[in-house]
N, C-alpha and C positions, 0 to 999 in steps of 0.2 A: 504494500500500500504506500502511495506517495503522500507525504504530509507536507502541504504547502507552507506550514509554519516552521518547519525544521530549519534552524539556522545552519548555514553552510559556511564553515570556516576553513580556509585553505591552509595547508601545511606542505612543507617540502616533500614529505613522504606520500601525500595523498592528493597531489594536484590533479591527477586524472579523474579521481573520484569526485573531487570538487567541481571540476568543469562539467562532468557528465551529470552531476546533481543539479547544477545550475541550468543546464539545457533541459533536463527532464522537468524541472519545476516550471521553467518558462513555457514549455509545451503544454503542460497541464493547465497552467493559468490561462494561456491563450485559448486553448480549446474550450475551457469553461466559459470564457467570455464569448467565444464564437457561438456556442450552443445557447447562450442566454439571450442574445440579441439578434440572432439570425433572422427572426421574423420581422424585426423592426423596419428595415428598409428593403427587404426582398420584394415586397409587394409593389414598390415603386417601378420595378422593371416591367410590370404588366399593367401600369396605369392606363395606357391607351385602350387596352382590351377591356379593363374594368369600366372605363368611361363609356364605351360602346355597350357593354353588357347591361349597365344600369340606366343608360340613356340620360346622362347628366353632363354638366359642363366640366372642363378640366379643373377649375377652382374647387367645385363641389366635391369631385372625386379625390382631388389632392388633399382636401381637408379631412375627408372621411378616412383615407388611408393613413394620414398622419395624426389622426385623433388618438392613436396609441401614445403620443407624446403627452397628452393631457393625463392619461392614466399613469404614465411614468412620473410626471411631475407630482401628482398627488401621492402616489406610493412612495416615491423617493423621500418626500418630506415626512410622511407618516412613519416610515421605517426609521428615518433618522431620529425623529423625536423619541421613539420608543426603543431605539437600538440597544440601550444598556440592558434591557429586559428580554431580548430576543436571542435564543440560541442560534448561532451563525449557521451551523451545518443543517439543522432542522429547517430553518427558515429558507435557506437556498434550495434545499431538496424539495420542500413542499411547493415553493413558488414555481419551479421548473416543471414539476409533475402536473400542477393545476393549469399551467400555461397551455398544455396540450388540449384542454377542453374547448376554450374559445377558438383556438386555431383550427380545430377540426370542424367546428360549427360554422366557420366562415365559408366552408364549401357549399353550404345550403342556405346562406343568408338571403331572404326573399326580397329585401329592399335596402336602400341606402341607409335608412335609420338603424336597422338591425346590424348591418355591416359596421357602421360607425360605433355602435355600442359594443360589439365584440372586439373591435380594435382597441377601445378604451380598456376593456377587460384584459386583453393581451398586455397592454402597457402596465397595468397594475401588477401583473405577475412578473413581467420582465424587470421592472424597476426594483421590485422587492429583492429579487435575486441579485441584481446589479449592485444595489446599495449595500446589501449585507456582505457581498464579496469584497467590495472596496473597503468596508469597515474591517473585515477580517484581515485583509492584506496590510492595512494601515496599523493594526494592532499587533500582528504576529511577525511582521518583517522588521529587521533592524534598519537603522537609518541608512546604512550603506547599501542594503539590498532593496530598499523601498522604491527607488527610482526605476530599477530594472524590472521589479515586479509589476509596478503600475504600467510601465511601457509595454510589457508582455500582455497585460490585460487589454490595453487600448489597441494593441496590434491584433489581438483576436477579434476585437470589435471591427477593425478595418477589414480583416479577412471575411467577416460575416457580410460586409457590404458587397464584396466582390463575389464570393461563392454563392451567397444567398440570392443575389440578383440573377446570376447565371443559371442556377438550378430552377429558380422560379420561372424565368423566361422559357427554359427548355421544357419544363413540365407543362406549362400552360400551352405552349405551341404544339407539343406532341400528344398530351393526354387530356388537355382541357383544364379550365380554371379550378374545378373541384379537386382534382388529384394534386394540384399544387399545394393546397392547404392540408390535405391528408399527410403528405410526405413531411411537411414542416412540423406537423403534430408529432410524428415519429421522432424527428430530431429533438424536439422538446423533451421527450421521454429519455432519449439518449443522454441529454444533458443531466437529467436527474440521476441516471445511472452512474455517470462519471463522478458527480459530486458524492454519491453514496460510497464509492470505492476509493476516493482520493482525499477527501477532507475529513480530518478527525474532529471529534467533538471537543471544543474548548469553551471555557467560560468567557462571556463577553468581558472586555476590559472595563472595569468600573472607573468612574471619574475620580481623579486624584483629589478633587475638592468636592464636597457635597453641594448639590444644587437643589433648591426646593422643588424644581420641576424641570422636565425636558424643555418646556417653553422658555424658561429663564435661561437655560444653557444655550438654546438657539438664538435668543436675543443677544446674549453675550457675544456670540460669533458675529452677529450682524453689526455690533458696535466695533468690531475689529476691522479697521480700514482695509488692510491687505486682503483679508478673507472676503469682505464685502466686494472688493474689486474683482477677486477671482470668481465670485458668483456671477457678476456682470459679464465677465469675459466668457464664462460658460454659456450664458444666455446668448451672447452675440455669435459665438462659434456655431451653435446649432441653428440659429436664425439664418446665418449665411449658408451653411451646408444644406439645409432643407430647401432654401430658395434656389440653390443651384441644381441639386440632383432630383428634385421633384419635377420642376417645370421644364428642365432641359429635355426630358423625355418627349414632350409634345413638340419641341423644336426638331428633334431628331427624326420623328416620323412624318413630319410635314415637308413639302418641297422647300428648298432644293435637295435636302439630304434624303428624305423618303426611305428610311430604314424599315425593314420588316421586323416582326416580333423576335425572331431568333437573333438577328443581327443587333437588335437593340440590347439583348442580353449580353452579347459578346462585347459591346461597347464598354461594359463595366470592368473589363480588364484594365481600365484606367486606374483602378484601385491597387493594382499589383505593386507599383512603386511605393505606395503608402505603407504596404505591409513591411517592406524592407526599411524604409526611412523611419517609421515610428518606433521601431526597436531601438533606434539610436537616440531617442529623445532623452532617456534617463542619463546617458553618458554625456550628451551635449549640454544638458542643464547643469550637470555637475561641473563641467569644464567652463562654461560661459556664464552661468547664472540663469535664473528663470526669466528675467525681463528681456535680455538680448535674444534668448531662445524663442520666446513668444513673438517678439517683434520680427525676427527673421522669418518665422513660419508664416505670420500674417502677410509679410511682404511677398513671399512666394505665392500665396493664395491670390493676392491682389494683382500680381502680374498675369495670372491666368484669366482674369475677368474679361479684358478686351478681346482676347483670343476666342472666347466662346461666342462672340458676336459675328465671327467670320462666316462666310458662305461655303467654306470647304470643310469636309469632315476632319481632315488632319488638324486644322486649326482648333476646331471645337474640342477634339479629343485631347490635344495638348493643354488647352485651358482647363479641362476637367481634371487632368492629371495634376496640374499645379494647385488647383483649389483643393483637391483631395489630400495631397501631400501636406499642404500648409495648414489646413484646418485640423487634421488628425494630429499633426505634430504639436500644434498649439494646445489641443485638448489634452494630450498626454502630459505636457509640461504643467498645465493648469491643474489637472487632477492630482498630480504628485505634489504640487505646491500646497493644495488644500490638506492633503493627508499629513504633511509635515508641519505646516504652519499652525494647525489646530493642536495645541499642546494638551488639550483635555476634551473629552466628549467628541472624539473623532468620528464616531458613527453619526452623530447629529450633524457635524460639519459636512461630511460626505453626502448625507441625505439632502441637506439644504442645497449643496452645490448641484446635485443631480436634479432637484426640483427646479432650480433656476435654469439649468441647461435644457431640460425638456420643455419648460415653459417657452424658452426661446424658439424651440422647434415649432410649437403650436402657434405662437404669435407670427413667426416667420411664414408659416403656411397660409395663415389668414391674410396677412398684410401683402405678401408678395403674390399670393394668388389673385387678389383684387387687382394689383398692378398689372399682372400678366394678362388677365381677362380684359382689362380696360385699355391698357396702353402698350401691351406687347412685351416681348422678351428683353428689349433694351432697358425698359423701366425696371423690370425685375432684376436685371444684373446691376443696375445703379443702386437698388435697394440693398443688394448683397454687399456692394462696395461700402455703403454707409455703415453696415454692421461691422465690417472688418476695421473700418476707421475708428469706430467707437471702442472696439476691443483693444486697439493699439493705445488709445488714450487711457483706458482703464489700467493697462499694464504698468503705467507710471507708478501706481500705488503698491505694486507687489514687492514690498520689503518686509522681511521677517522681523 
């Protein structure tokens, strides 16, 4: 059994075992993240097909698909507040097992209202597992290992964006929309099985100072300027990411690009570089510091925005690569910062960060969807640029 909390201390006589232990731990952490959020963005790859199936506008379908972020924001905050009283292993295990229920029911959702409700339920389960895992890593990993552990977790998140979209597009194209959701329900159960065999039961870390209530602990974090800035950065990052990778699907299937369903899925190989680069986030943050790392990542994402306005597929794909690399790198750095800057009640801090992060996704879907429907893709990209600029300004406050 692999215990993610086991400290790995190198010695001259056991360097090989140390390195293999680090690799194995990173793989398990990344795979857990992958199976936790693989449902979150996979459905974006079949947005045009879902829009035709339900007979609604792109903005309405985009909001329904991304309604999961509302559930994730609520669950992230709730889990954070009650984190000191929740057993990590049991909570993660139950969240992933229950996630399979709304996922499978999406296959037979009769209308957009039911579809939206089930996506919210998915978000509740995903965020519960996500927040508890982040709290677990923050509590059980040493300061030197934390950056690498969080980077591995965010890398699994990145991989879910790529593989999930590819699988979703292939299943919908070959077997139909219903089978797409049945297969992802099976992946949810596989995630529960992985947690069962790899995470040992540990007591949640108790606050070093007694607090009258979780709400007071959460308010204390909000009064911490660096943590408050990190929450805002998380909001802006998913705002920008959602705006890019939700509505670019409609650009790709329309003239002059006119991609088919399977080709639309293959487009998401643009996330492949992000899987490699995000693994380096912990090392880069340790070498350069959090602020320069986030600023550099946001600059990379910003460079990609004008490219996505081009009329040629190569330009658009290059822009998508840069936005993906930049936003995921910034997310990894910001997530690690929250885990280390919160000296007490880390579960509450991580849950609050996730709530803000996923609220950014929901608001981004609503605001940028309106812009897309009313003014087109150029206005949507301009909104994404505004979110990246806001994140860059907030980064000024990231001092421990």
